[in-house]
PQR file with spaces between the fields and no chain letter, atoms N, CA, C, O and H, PARSE charges and radii, in Angstrom:
ATOM       1  N    MET     1     -18.052    5.485   19.219 -0.4000 1.5000
ATOM       2  CA   MET     1     -17.872    6.752   18.574 -0.0000 2.0000
ATOM       3  C    MET     1     -18.644    6.724   17.263  0.5500 1.7000
ATOM       4  O    MET     1     -18.648    5.726   16.542 -0.5500 1.4000
ATOM       5  N    LYS     2     -19.282    7.823   16.980 -0.4000 1.5000
ATOM       6  CA   LYS     2     -20.030    7.937   15.736 -0.0000 2.0000
ATOM       7  C    LYS     2     -19.441    9.102   14.938  0.5500 1.7000
ATOM       8  O    LYS     2     -19.288   10.211   15.449 -0.5500 1.4000
ATOM       9  H    LYS     2     -19.278    8.634   17.565  0.4000 1.0000
ATOM      10  N    VAL     3     -19.118    8.825   13.684 -0.4000 1.5000
ATOM      11  CA   VAL     3     -18.558    9.843   12.799 -0.0000 2.0000
ATOM      12  C    VAL     3     -19.440    9.922   11.567  0.5500 1.7000
ATOM      13  O    VAL     3     -19.796    8.901   10.979 -0.5500 1.4000
ATOM      14  H    VAL     3     -19.243    7.924   13.269  0.4000 1.0000
ATOM      15  N    ILE     4     -19.786   11.125   11.185 -0.4000 1.5000
ATOM      16  CA   ILE     4     -20.626   11.321   10.001 -0.0000 2.0000
ATOM      17  C    ILE     4     -19.845   12.163    8.993  0.5500 1.7000
ATOM      18  O    ILE     4     -19.374   13.255    9.307 -0.5500 1.4000
ATOM      19  H    ILE     4     -19.497   11.955   11.662  0.4000 1.0000
ATOM      20  N    PHE     5     -19.721   11.638    7.790 -0.4000 1.5000
ATOM      21  CA   PHE     5     -19.092   12.364    6.704 -0.0000 2.0000
ATOM      22  C    PHE     5     -20.186   12.806    5.738  0.5500 1.7000
ATOM      23  O    PHE     5     -21.064   12.020    5.382 -0.5500 1.4000
ATOM      24  H    PHE     5     -20.105   10.750    7.535  0.4000 1.0000
ATOM      25  N    GLU     6     -20.130   14.037    5.327 -0.4000 1.5000
ATOM      26  CA   GLU     6     -21.107   14.544    4.375 -0.0000 2.0000
ATOM      27  C    GLU     6     -20.389   14.997    3.109  0.5500 1.7000
ATOM      28  O    GLU     6     -19.345   15.647    3.165 -0.5500 1.4000
ATOM      29  H    GLU     6     -19.416   14.675    5.616  0.4000 1.0000
ATOM      30  N    PHE     7     -20.971   14.642    1.972 -0.4000 1.5000
ATOM      31  CA   PHE     7     -20.406   15.016    0.684 -0.0000 2.0000
ATOM      32  C    PHE     7     -21.488   15.722   -0.129  0.5500 1.7000
ATOM      33  O    PHE     7     -22.654   15.327   -0.116 -0.5500 1.4000
ATOM      34  H    PHE     7     -21.819   14.114    1.927  0.4000 1.0000
ATOM      35  N    THR     8     -21.080   16.764   -0.831 -0.4000 1.5000
ATOM      36  CA   THR     8     -22.003   17.458   -1.723 -0.0000 2.0000
ATOM      37  C    THR     8     -21.844   16.880   -3.124  0.5500 1.7000
ATOM      38  O    THR     8     -20.963   16.055   -3.364 -0.5500 1.4000
ATOM      39  H    THR     8     -20.133   17.085   -0.841  0.4000 1.0000
ATOM      40  N    ASP     9     -22.679   17.306   -4.027 -0.4000 1.5000
ATOM      41  CA   ASP     9     -22.565   16.847   -5.419 -0.0000 2.0000
ATOM      42  C    ASP     9     -21.209   17.210   -6.012  0.5500 1.7000
ATOM      43  O    ASP     9     -20.683   16.486   -6.858 -0.5500 1.4000
ATOM      44  H    ASP     9     -23.395   17.976   -3.832  0.4000 1.0000
ATOM      45  N    GLU    10     -20.648   18.325   -5.572 -0.4000 1.5000
ATOM      46  CA   GLU    10     -19.341   18.756   -6.086 -0.0000 2.0000
ATOM      47  C    GLU    10     -18.200   17.885   -5.552  0.5500 1.7000
ATOM      48  O    GLU    10     -17.096   17.897   -6.097 -0.5500 1.4000
ATOM      49  H    GLU    10     -21.075   18.913   -4.885  0.4000 1.0000
ATOM      50  N    ASP    11     -18.471   17.135   -4.488 -0.4000 1.5000
ATOM      51  CA   ASP    11     -17.456   16.293   -3.848 -0.0000 2.0000
ATOM      52  C    ASP    11     -17.480   14.853   -4.360  0.5500 1.7000
ATOM      53  O    ASP    11     -16.993   13.954   -3.674 -0.5500 1.4000
ATOM      54  H    ASP    11     -19.368   17.125   -4.045  0.4000 1.0000
ATOM      55  N    GLN    12     -18.024   14.620   -5.524 -0.4000 1.5000
ATOM      56  CA   GLN    12     -18.204   13.262   -6.037 -0.0000 2.0000
ATOM      57  C    GLN    12     -16.890   12.478   -6.042  0.5500 1.7000
ATOM      58  O    GLN    12     -16.866   11.316   -5.637 -0.5500 1.4000
ATOM      59  H    GLN    12     -18.420   15.350   -6.081  0.4000 1.0000
ATOM      60  N    GLN    13     -15.805   13.096   -6.493 -0.4000 1.5000
ATOM      61  CA   GLN    13     -14.512   12.398   -6.541 -0.0000 2.0000
ATOM      62  C    GLN    13     -14.023   12.071   -5.126  0.5500 1.7000
ATOM      63  O    GLN    13     -13.484   10.990   -4.891 -0.5500 1.4000
ATOM      64  H    GLN    13     -15.825   14.040   -6.822  0.4000 1.0000
ATOM      65  N    ASP    14     -14.207   12.989   -4.200 -0.4000 1.5000
ATOM      66  CA   ASP    14     -13.827   12.727   -2.807 -0.0000 2.0000
ATOM      67  C    ASP    14     -14.633   11.564   -2.230  0.5500 1.7000
ATOM      68  O    ASP    14     -14.092   10.750   -1.482 -0.5500 1.4000
ATOM      69  H    ASP    14     -14.645   13.868   -4.391  0.4000 1.0000
ATOM      70  N    LEU    15     -15.899   11.481   -2.566 -0.4000 1.5000
ATOM      71  CA   LEU    15     -16.741   10.388   -2.103 -0.0000 2.0000
ATOM      72  C    LEU    15     -16.232    9.052   -2.636  0.5500 1.7000
ATOM      73  O    LEU    15     -16.173    8.067   -1.899 -0.5500 1.4000
ATOM      74  H    LEU    15     -16.338   12.143   -3.174  0.4000 1.0000
ATOM      75  N    ILE    16     -15.870    9.021   -3.898 -0.4000 1.5000
ATOM      76  CA   ILE    16     -15.356    7.782   -4.505 -0.0000 2.0000
ATOM      77  C    ILE    16     -14.077    7.344   -3.798  0.5500 1.7000
ATOM      78  O    ILE    16     -13.914    6.167   -3.477 -0.5500 1.4000
ATOM      79  H    ILE    16     -15.918    9.821   -4.496  0.4000 1.0000
ATOM      80  N    ILE    17     -13.171    8.287   -3.556 -0.4000 1.5000
ATOM      81  CA   ILE    17     -11.923    7.967   -2.848 -0.0000 2.0000
ATOM      82  C    ILE    17     -12.231    7.461   -1.443  0.5500 1.7000
ATOM      83  O    ILE    17     -11.644    6.477   -0.993 -0.5500 1.4000
ATOM      84  H    ILE    17     -13.303    9.244   -3.816  0.4000 1.0000
ATOM      85  N    PHE    18     -13.143    8.125   -0.753 -0.4000 1.5000
ATOM      86  CA   PHE    18     -13.539    7.722    0.594 -0.0000 2.0000
ATOM      87  C    PHE    18     -14.093    6.295    0.598  0.5500 1.7000
ATOM      88  O    PHE    18     -13.764    5.501    1.480 -0.5500 1.4000
ATOM      89  H    PHE    18     -13.620    8.925   -1.119  0.4000 1.0000
ATOM      90  N    GLN    19     -14.918    5.979   -0.370 -0.4000 1.5000
ATOM      91  CA   GLN    19     -15.517    4.651   -0.445 -0.0000 2.0000
ATOM      92  C    GLN    19     -14.486    3.569   -0.770  0.5500 1.7000
ATOM      93  O    GLN    19     -14.626    2.423   -0.343 -0.5500 1.4000
ATOM      94  H    GLN    19     -15.185    6.624   -1.086  0.4000 1.0000
ATOM      95  N    GLN    20     -13.458    3.936   -1.521 -0.4000 1.5000
ATOM      96  CA   GLN    20     -12.442    2.969   -1.921 -0.0000 2.0000
ATOM      97  C    GLN    20     -11.313    2.829   -0.904  0.5500 1.7000
ATOM      98  O    GLN    20     -10.478    1.934   -1.041 -0.5500 1.4000
ATOM      99  H    GLN    20     -13.344    4.867   -1.867  0.4000 1.0000
ATOM     100  N    ALA    21     -11.267    3.677    0.098 -0.4000 1.5000
ATOM     101  CA   ALA    21     -10.161    3.688    1.057 -0.0000 2.0000
ATOM     102  C    ALA    21      -9.902    2.323    1.705  0.5500 1.7000
ATOM     103  O    ALA    21      -8.742    1.917    1.782 -0.5500 1.4000
ATOM     104  H    ALA    21     -11.945    4.403    0.209  0.4000 1.0000
ATOM     105  N    PRO    22     -10.915    1.600    2.171 -0.5600 1.5000
ATOM     106  CA   PRO    22     -10.624    0.282    2.763  0.2800 2.0000
ATOM     107  C    PRO    22      -9.984   -0.687    1.769  0.5500 1.7000
ATOM     108  O    PRO    22      -9.087   -1.448    2.134 -0.5500 1.4000
ATOM     109  N    ASN    23     -10.439   -0.662    0.524 -0.4000 1.5000
ATOM     110  CA   ASN    23      -9.847   -1.539   -0.496 -0.0000 2.0000
ATOM     111  C    ASN    23      -8.426   -1.118   -0.834  0.5500 1.7000
ATOM     112  O    ASN    23      -7.562   -1.965   -1.061 -0.5500 1.4000
ATOM     113  H    ASN    23     -11.168   -0.045    0.228  0.4000 1.0000
ATOM     114  N    MET    24      -8.182    0.191   -0.868 -0.4000 1.5000
ATOM     115  CA   MET    24      -6.825    0.683   -1.124 -0.0000 2.0000
ATOM     116  C    MET    24      -5.882    0.248   -0.010  0.5500 1.7000
ATOM     117  O    MET    24      -4.765   -0.198   -0.273 -0.5500 1.4000
ATOM     118  H    MET    24      -8.885    0.879   -0.684  0.4000 1.0000
ATOM     119  N    TYR    25      -6.335    0.378    1.233 -0.4000 1.5000
ATOM     120  CA   TYR    25      -5.527   -0.051    2.374 -0.0000 2.0000
ATOM     121  C    TYR    25      -5.203   -1.534    2.248  0.5500 1.7000
ATOM     122  O    TYR    25      -4.054   -1.940    2.425 -0.5500 1.4000
ATOM     123  H    TYR    25      -7.242    0.741    1.447  0.4000 1.0000
ATOM     124  N    SER    26      -6.202   -2.330    1.947 -0.4000 1.5000
ATOM     125  CA   SER    26      -6.006   -3.764    1.811 -0.0000 2.0000
ATOM     126  C    SER    26      -5.017   -4.090    0.689  0.5500 1.7000
ATOM     127  O    SER    26      -4.158   -4.958    0.850 -0.5500 1.4000
ATOM     128  H    SER    26      -7.135   -2.000    1.803  0.4000 1.0000
ATOM     129  N    ALA    27      -5.135   -3.405   -0.433 -0.4000 1.5000
ATOM     130  CA   ALA    27      -4.227   -3.636   -1.561 -0.0000 2.0000
ATOM     131  C    ALA    27      -2.792   -3.268   -1.194  0.5500 1.7000
ATOM     132  O    ALA    27      -1.863   -4.009   -1.517 -0.5500 1.4000
ATOM     133  H    ALA    27      -5.832   -2.700   -0.565  0.4000 1.0000
ATOM     134  N    LEU    28      -2.601   -2.136   -0.527 -0.4000 1.5000
ATOM     135  CA   LEU    28      -1.257   -1.729   -0.107 -0.0000 2.0000
ATOM     136  C    LEU    28      -0.666   -2.734    0.871  0.5500 1.7000
ATOM     137  O    LEU    28       0.516   -3.068    0.789 -0.5500 1.4000
ATOM     138  H    LEU    28      -3.356   -1.534   -0.265  0.4000 1.0000
ATOM     139  N    PHE    29      -1.487   -3.212    1.791 -0.4000 1.5000
ATOM     140  CA   PHE    29      -1.026   -4.222    2.746 -0.0000 2.0000
ATOM     141  C    PHE    29      -0.605   -5.487    2.006  0.5500 1.7000
ATOM     142  O    PHE    29       0.448   -6.052    2.300 -0.5500 1.4000
ATOM     143  H    PHE    29      -2.447   -2.940    1.858  0.4000 1.0000
ATOM     144  N    ASP    30      -1.417   -5.938    1.049 -0.4000 1.5000
ATOM     145  CA   ASP    30      -1.101   -7.146    0.286 -0.0000 2.0000
ATOM     146  C    ASP    30       0.185   -6.985   -0.525  0.5500 1.7000
ATOM     147  O    ASP    30       0.989   -7.914   -0.605 -0.5500 1.4000
ATOM     148  H    ASP    30      -2.273   -5.480    0.810  0.4000 1.0000
ATOM     149  N    ILE    31       0.382   -5.811   -1.125 -0.4000 1.5000
ATOM     150  CA   ILE    31       1.614   -5.547   -1.887 -0.0000 2.0000
ATOM     151  C    ILE    31       2.820   -5.624   -0.965  0.5500 1.7000
ATOM     152  O    ILE    31       3.831   -6.241   -1.300 -0.5500 1.4000
ATOM     153  H    ILE    31      -0.271   -5.057   -1.060  0.4000 1.0000
ATOM     154  N    GLN    32       2.706   -4.993    0.197 -0.4000 1.5000
ATOM     155  CA   GLN    32       3.793   -5.016    1.172 -0.0000 2.0000
ATOM     156  C    GLN    32       4.138   -6.445    1.579  0.5500 1.7000
ATOM     157  O    GLN    32       5.310   -6.817    1.620 -0.5500 1.4000
ATOM     158  H    GLN    32       1.884   -4.492    0.468  0.4000 1.0000
ATOM     159  N    GLU    33       3.126   -7.233    1.874 -0.4000 1.5000
ATOM     160  CA   GLU    33       3.346   -8.613    2.297 -0.0000 2.0000
ATOM     161  C    GLU    33       3.933   -9.468    1.176  0.5500 1.7000
ATOM     162  O    GLU    33       4.794  -10.313    1.421 -0.5500 1.4000
ATOM     163  H    GLU    33       2.174   -6.930    1.840  0.4000 1.0000
ATOM     164  N    GLU    34       3.469   -9.249   -0.044 -0.4000 1.5000
ATOM     165  CA   GLU    34       3.994  -10.020   -1.182 -0.0000 2.0000
ATOM     166  C    GLU    34       5.483   -9.762   -1.383  0.5500 1.7000
ATOM     167  O    GLU    34       6.256  -10.703   -1.559 -0.5500 1.4000
ATOM     168  H    GLU    34       2.770   -8.563   -0.243  0.4000 1.0000
ATOM     169  N    PHE    35       5.885   -8.506   -1.359 -0.4000 1.5000
ATOM     170  CA   PHE    35       7.317   -8.184   -1.494 -0.0000 2.0000
ATOM     171  C    PHE    35       8.122   -8.775   -0.350  0.5500 1.7000
ATOM     172  O    PHE    35       9.216   -9.298   -0.561 -0.5500 1.4000
ATOM     173  H    PHE    35       5.256   -7.742   -1.217  0.4000 1.0000
ATOM     174  N    ARG    36       7.582   -8.694    0.866 -0.4000 1.5000
ATOM     175  CA   ARG    36       8.297   -9.241    2.018 -0.0000 2.0000
ATOM     176  C    ARG    36       8.531  -10.740    1.839  0.5500 1.7000
ATOM     177  O    ARG    36       9.628  -11.235    2.098 -0.5500 1.4000
ATOM     178  H    ARG    36       6.693   -8.270    1.037  0.4000 1.0000
ATOM     179  N    LYS    37       7.493  -11.466    1.394 -0.4000 1.5000
ATOM     180  CA   LYS    37       7.631  -12.909    1.187 -0.0000 2.0000
ATOM     181  C    LYS    37       8.602  -13.215    0.047  0.5500 1.7000
ATOM     182  O    LYS    37       9.417  -14.132    0.147 -0.5500 1.4000
ATOM     183  H    LYS    37       6.602  -11.063    1.183  0.4000 1.0000
ATOM     184  N    TRP    38       8.510  -12.445   -1.029 -0.4000 1.5000
ATOM     185  CA   TRP    38       9.400  -12.706   -2.168 -0.0000 2.0000
ATOM     186  C    TRP    38      10.857  -12.574   -1.759  0.5500 1.7000
ATOM     187  O    TRP    38      11.692  -13.404   -2.120 -0.5500 1.4000
ATOM     188  H    TRP    38       7.848  -11.700   -1.110  0.4000 1.0000
ATOM     189  N    VAL    39      11.155  -11.529   -1.005 -0.4000 1.5000
ATOM     190  CA   VAL    39      12.543  -11.280   -0.623 -0.0000 2.0000
ATOM     191  C    VAL    39      12.974  -12.248    0.481  0.5500 1.7000
ATOM     192  O    VAL    39      14.087  -12.771    0.444 -0.5500 1.4000
ATOM     193  H    VAL    39      10.477  -10.855   -0.712  0.4000 1.0000
ATOM     194  N    LYS    40      12.107  -12.487    1.454 -0.4000 1.5000
ATOM     195  CA   LYS    40      12.481  -13.309    2.607 -0.0000 2.0000
ATOM     196  C    LYS    40      12.630  -14.789    2.248  0.5500 1.7000
ATOM     197  O    LYS    40      13.589  -15.435    2.671 -0.5500 1.4000
ATOM     198  H    LYS    40      11.202  -12.062    1.484  0.4000 1.0000
ATOM     199  N    TYR    41      11.690  -15.326    1.474 -0.4000 1.5000
ATOM     200  CA   TYR    41      11.680  -16.767    1.214 -0.0000 2.0000
ATOM     201  C    TYR    41      12.173  -17.150   -0.176  0.5500 1.7000
ATOM     202  O    TYR    41      12.575  -18.294   -0.391 -0.5500 1.4000
ATOM     203  H    TYR    41      10.911  -14.801    1.131  0.4000 1.0000
ATOM     204  N    ASN    42      12.150  -16.224   -1.113 -0.4000 1.5000
ATOM     205  CA   ASN    42      12.615  -16.447   -2.487 -0.0000 2.0000
ATOM     206  C    ASN    42      12.092  -17.759   -3.078  0.5500 1.7000
ATOM     207  O    ASN    42      12.849  -18.517   -3.683 -0.5500 1.4000
ATOM     208  H    ASN    42      11.824  -15.295   -0.939  0.4000 1.0000
ATOM     209  N    GLU    43      10.808  -18.018   -2.901 -0.4000 1.5000
ATOM     210  CA   GLU    43      10.207  -19.235   -3.437 -0.0000 2.0000
ATOM     211  C    GLU    43      10.152  -19.239   -4.963  0.5500 1.7000
ATOM     212  O    GLU    43       9.980  -20.291   -5.579 -0.5500 1.4000
ATOM     213  H    GLU    43      10.193  -17.402   -2.409  0.4000 1.0000
ATOM     214  N    ARG    44      10.295  -18.081   -5.561 -0.4000 1.5000
ATOM     215  CA   ARG    44      10.245  -18.007   -7.029 -0.0000 2.0000
ATOM     216  C    ARG    44      11.640  -18.025   -7.652  0.5500 1.7000
ATOM     217  O    ARG    44      11.793  -17.826   -8.857 -0.5500 1.4000
ATOM     218  H    ARG    44      10.435  -17.226   -5.061  0.4000 1.0000
ATOM     219  N    ASN    45      12.641  -18.262   -6.832 -0.4000 1.5000
ATOM     220  CA   ASN    45      14.029  -18.394   -7.283 -0.0000 2.0000
ATOM     221  C    ASN    45      14.523  -17.164   -8.047  0.5500 1.7000
ATOM     222  O    ASN    45      15.086  -17.290   -9.135 -0.5500 1.4000
ATOM     223  H    ASN    45      12.518  -18.424   -5.853  0.4000 1.0000
ATOM     224  N    PHE    46      14.312  -15.989   -7.481 -0.4000 1.5000
ATOM     225  CA   PHE    46      14.827  -14.772   -8.085 -0.0000 2.0000
ATOM     226  C    PHE    46      16.342  -14.737   -7.963  0.5500 1.7000
ATOM     227  O    PHE    46      16.915  -15.311   -7.037 -0.5500 1.4000
ATOM     228  H    PHE    46      13.855  -15.888   -6.598  0.4000 1.0000
ATOM     229  N    THR    47      16.976  -14.063   -8.897 -0.4000 1.5000
ATOM     230  CA   THR    47      18.423  -13.898   -8.831 -0.0000 2.0000
ATOM     231  C    THR    47      18.753  -12.880   -7.744  0.5500 1.7000
ATOM     232  O    THR    47      17.874  -12.172   -7.253 -0.5500 1.4000
ATOM     233  H    THR    47      16.510  -13.597   -9.649  0.4000 1.0000
ATOM     234  N    GLY    48      20.011  -12.817   -7.381 -0.4000 1.5000
ATOM     235  CA   GLY    48      20.454  -11.852   -6.381 -0.0000 2.0000
ATOM     236  C    GLY    48      20.154  -10.427   -6.794  0.5500 1.7000
ATOM     237  O    GLY    48      19.731   -9.611   -5.974 -0.5500 1.4000
ATOM     238  H    GLY    48      20.726  -13.392   -7.779  0.4000 1.0000
ATOM     239  N    ASP    49      20.376  -10.121   -8.088 -0.4000 1.5000
ATOM     240  CA   ASP    49      20.091   -8.773   -8.584 -0.0000 2.0000
ATOM     241  C    ASP    49      18.597   -8.454   -8.511  0.5500 1.7000
ATOM     242  O    ASP    49      18.207   -7.338   -8.170 -0.5500 1.4000
ATOM     243  H    ASP    49      20.720  -10.784   -8.754  0.4000 1.0000
ATOM     244  N    GLN    50      17.776   -9.438   -8.833 -0.4000 1.5000
ATOM     245  CA   GLN    50      16.324   -9.228   -8.762 -0.0000 2.0000
ATOM     246  C    GLN    50      15.885   -8.997   -7.317  0.5500 1.7000
ATOM     247  O    GLN    50      15.056   -8.128   -7.047 -0.5500 1.4000
ATOM     248  H    GLN    50      18.093  -10.345   -9.111  0.4000 1.0000
ATOM     249  N    LEU    51      16.440   -9.770   -6.396 -0.4000 1.5000
ATOM     250  CA   LEU    51      16.098   -9.599   -4.993 -0.0000 2.0000
ATOM     251  C    LEU    51      16.541   -8.226   -4.478  0.5500 1.7000
ATOM     252  O    LEU    51      15.825   -7.578   -3.714 -0.5500 1.4000
ATOM     253  H    LEU    51      17.114  -10.475   -6.615  0.4000 1.0000
ATOM     254  N    ASP    52      17.732   -7.793   -4.906 -0.4000 1.5000
ATOM     255  CA   ASP    52      18.210   -6.463   -4.516 -0.0000 2.0000
ATOM     256  C    ASP    52      17.275   -5.373   -5.032  0.5500 1.7000
ATOM     257  O    ASP    52      16.961   -4.422   -4.317 -0.5500 1.4000
ATOM     258  H    ASP    52      18.313   -8.319   -5.527  0.4000 1.0000
ATOM     259  N    ALA    53      16.835   -5.523   -6.280 -0.4000 1.5000
ATOM     260  CA   ALA    53      15.925   -4.532   -6.864 -0.0000 2.0000
ATOM     261  C    ALA    53      14.598   -4.513   -6.113  0.5500 1.7000
ATOM     262  O    ALA    53      14.059   -3.441   -5.836 -0.5500 1.4000
ATOM     263  H    ALA    53      17.090   -6.296   -6.861  0.4000 1.0000
ATOM     264  N    MET    54      14.071   -5.684   -5.781 -0.4000 1.5000
ATOM     265  CA   MET    54      12.813   -5.747   -5.035 -0.0000 2.0000
ATOM     266  C    MET    54      12.970   -5.154   -3.645  0.5500 1.7000
ATOM     267  O    MET    54      12.069   -4.483   -3.143 -0.5500 1.4000
ATOM     268  H    MET    54      14.510   -6.555   -6.005  0.4000 1.0000
ATOM     269  N    ASP    55      14.110   -5.403   -3.030 -0.4000 1.5000
ATOM     270  CA   ASP    55      14.363   -4.854   -1.708 -0.0000 2.0000
ATOM     271  C    ASP    55      14.416   -3.325   -1.766  0.5500 1.7000
ATOM     272  O    ASP    55      13.879   -2.651   -0.887 -0.5500 1.4000
ATOM     273  H    ASP    55      14.842   -5.948   -3.438  0.4000 1.0000
ATOM     274  N    LYS    56      15.060   -2.779   -2.798 -0.4000 1.5000
ATOM     275  CA   LYS    56      15.128   -1.324   -2.970 -0.0000 2.0000
ATOM     276  C    LYS    56      13.746   -0.746   -3.255  0.5500 1.7000
ATOM     277  O    LYS    56      13.394    0.313   -2.735 -0.5500 1.4000
ATOM     278  H    LYS    56      15.496   -3.326   -3.512  0.4000 1.0000
ATOM     279  N    PHE    57      12.968   -1.438   -4.077 -0.4000 1.5000
ATOM     280  CA   PHE    57      11.611   -0.976   -4.351 -0.0000 2.0000
ATOM     281  C    PHE    57      10.782   -0.989   -3.075  0.5500 1.7000
ATOM     282  O    PHE    57      10.030   -0.051   -2.810 -0.5500 1.4000
ATOM     283  H    PHE    57      13.255   -2.298   -4.499  0.4000 1.0000
ATOM     284  N    SER    58      10.917   -2.039   -2.294 -0.4000 1.5000
ATOM     285  CA   SER    58      10.177   -2.149   -1.040 -0.0000 2.0000
ATOM     286  C    SER    58      10.538   -1.012   -0.086  0.5500 1.7000
ATOM     287  O    SER    58       9.665   -0.445    0.571 -0.5500 1.4000
ATOM     288  H    SER    58      11.528   -2.800   -2.510  0.4000 1.0000
ATOM     289  N    GLU    59      11.826   -0.682   -0.014 -0.4000 1.5000
ATOM     290  CA   GLU    59      12.258    0.436    0.822 -0.0000 2.0000
ATOM     291  C    GLU    59      11.619    1.740    0.360  0.5500 1.7000
ATOM     292  O    GLU    59      11.121    2.519    1.172 -0.5500 1.4000
ATOM     293  H    GLU    59      12.535   -1.143   -0.548  0.4000 1.0000
ATOM     294  N    ARG    60      11.637    1.970   -0.950 -0.4000 1.5000
ATOM     295  CA   ARG    60      11.044    3.204   -1.480 -0.0000 2.0000
ATOM     296  C    ARG    60       9.534    3.215   -1.266  0.5500 1.7000
ATOM     297  O    ARG    60       8.961    4.261   -0.963 -0.5500 1.4000
ATOM     298  H    ARG    60      12.042    1.336   -1.610  0.4000 1.0000
ATOM     299  N    PHE    61       8.897    2.084   -1.417 -0.4000 1.5000
ATOM     300  CA   PHE    61       7.467    1.943   -1.172 -0.0000 2.0000
ATOM     301  C    PHE    61       7.139    2.396    0.249  0.5500 1.7000
ATOM     302  O    PHE    61       6.191    3.153    0.460 -0.5500 1.4000
ATOM     303  H    PHE    61       9.362    1.234   -1.664  0.4000 1.0000
ATOM     304  N    HIS    62       7.923    1.933    1.221 -0.4000 1.5000
ATOM     305  CA   HIS    62       7.694    2.309    2.610 -0.0000 2.0000
ATOM     306  C    HIS    62       8.003    3.789    2.855  0.5500 1.7000
ATOM     307  O    HIS    62       7.331    4.437    3.658 -0.5500 1.4000
ATOM     308  H    HIS    62       8.693    1.318    1.050  0.4000 1.0000
ATOM     309  N    GLU    63       9.001    4.319    2.175 -0.4000 1.5000
ATOM     310  CA   GLU    63       9.291    5.748    2.295 -0.0000 2.0000
ATOM     311  C    GLU    63       8.102    6.578    1.815  0.5500 1.7000
ATOM     312  O    GLU    63       7.717    7.554    2.459 -0.5500 1.4000
ATOM     313  H    GLU    63       9.546    3.792    1.522  0.4000 1.0000
ATOM     314  N    ILE    64       7.530    6.188    0.694 -0.4000 1.5000
ATOM     315  CA   ILE    64       6.377    6.911    0.140 -0.0000 2.0000
ATOM     316  C    ILE    64       5.197    6.837    1.103  0.5500 1.7000
ATOM     317  O    ILE    64       4.517    7.838    1.333 -0.5500 1.4000
ATOM     318  H    ILE    64       7.843    5.395    0.171  0.4000 1.0000
ATOM     319  N    LEU    65       4.954    5.664    1.662 -0.4000 1.5000
ATOM     320  CA   LEU    65       3.883    5.542    2.643 -0.0000 2.0000
ATOM     321  C    LEU    65       4.131    6.465    3.827  0.5500 1.7000
ATOM     322  O    LEU    65       3.223    7.150    4.299 -0.5500 1.4000
ATOM     323  H    LEU    65       5.506    4.852    1.475  0.4000 1.0000
ATOM     324  N    GLN    66       5.369    6.472    4.297 -0.4000 1.5000
ATOM     325  CA   GLN    66       5.719    7.307    5.447 -0.0000 2.0000
ATOM     326  C    GLN    66       5.566    8.795    5.126  0.5500 1.7000
ATOM     327  O    GLN    66       5.058    9.561    5.945 -0.5500 1.4000
ATOM     328  H    GLN    66       6.106    5.915    3.914  0.4000 1.0000
ATOM     329  N    GLU    67       6.009    9.199    3.934 -0.4000 1.5000
ATOM     330  CA   GLU    67       5.895   10.599    3.508 -0.0000 2.0000
ATOM     331  C    GLU    67       4.434   11.048    3.473  0.5500 1.7000
ATOM     332  O    GLU    67       4.131   12.218    3.703 -0.5500 1.4000
ATOM     333  H    GLU    67       6.422    8.576    3.269  0.4000 1.0000
ATOM     334  N    ASN    68       3.535   10.109    3.183 -0.4000 1.5000
ATOM     335  CA   ASN    68       2.114   10.417    3.099 -0.0000 2.0000
ATOM     336  C    ASN    68       1.359   10.076    4.386  0.5500 1.7000
ATOM     337  O    ASN    68       0.129   10.088    4.432 -0.5500 1.4000
ATOM     338  H    ASN    68       3.781    9.157    2.996  0.4000 1.0000
ATOM     339  N    LYS    69       2.135    9.773    5.425 -0.4000 1.5000
ATOM     340  CA   LYS    69       1.561    9.460    6.748 -0.0000 2.0000
ATOM     341  C    LYS    69       0.570    8.290    6.686  0.5500 1.7000
ATOM     342  O    LYS    69      -0.476    8.313    7.337 -0.5500 1.4000
ATOM     343  H    LYS    69       3.134    9.763    5.388  0.4000 1.0000
ATOM     344  N    VAL    70       0.913    7.286    5.905 -0.4000 1.5000
ATOM     345  CA   VAL    70       0.094    6.081    5.794 -0.0000 2.0000
ATOM     346  C    VAL    70       0.810    4.976    6.580  0.5500 1.7000
ATOM     347  O    VAL    70       1.970    4.660    6.313 -0.5500 1.4000
ATOM     348  H    VAL    70       1.762    7.268    5.377  0.4000 1.0000
ATOM     349  N    HIS    71       0.104    4.398    7.547 -0.4000 1.5000
ATOM     350  CA   HIS    71       0.672    3.345    8.388 -0.0000 2.0000
ATOM     351  C    HIS    71      -0.090    2.051    8.125  0.5500 1.7000
ATOM     352  O    HIS    71      -1.293    1.960    8.370 -0.5500 1.4000
ATOM     353  H    HIS    71      -0.838    4.654    7.764  0.4000 1.0000
ATOM     354  N    ILE    72       0.630    1.060    7.625 -0.4000 1.5000
ATOM     355  CA   ILE    72       0.012   -0.233    7.328 -0.0000 2.0000
ATOM     356  C    ILE    72       0.525   -1.238    8.351  0.5500 1.7000
ATOM     357  O    ILE    72       1.728   -1.477    8.458 -0.5500 1.4000
ATOM     358  H    ILE    72       1.608    1.134    7.426  0.4000 1.0000
ATOM     359  N    GLU    73      -0.393   -1.813    9.089 -0.4000 1.5000
ATOM     360  CA   GLU    73       0.005   -2.787   10.113 -0.0000 2.0000
ATOM     361  C    GLU    73      -0.931   -3.963   10.109  0.5500 1.7000
ATOM     362  O    GLU    73      -0.760   -4.890   10.901 -0.5500 1.4000
ATOM     363  H    GLU    73      -1.370   -1.619    9.002  0.4000 1.0000
């Protein structure tokens, strides 16, 4: 499949976002994985309250992704 995207001079910001999309996806994936490891393995010896807060943040993070129809796998 071949897809061609065209941007005009007025679309400069859209072009920048388009170009950064793979890096943004990668960063979101890495953030998701980091939180999962922190909560699952607790190698950094977080307290129970800290783990609960991270778990709640992780849940909200996934809700935001879902609300924006972003699927990270």
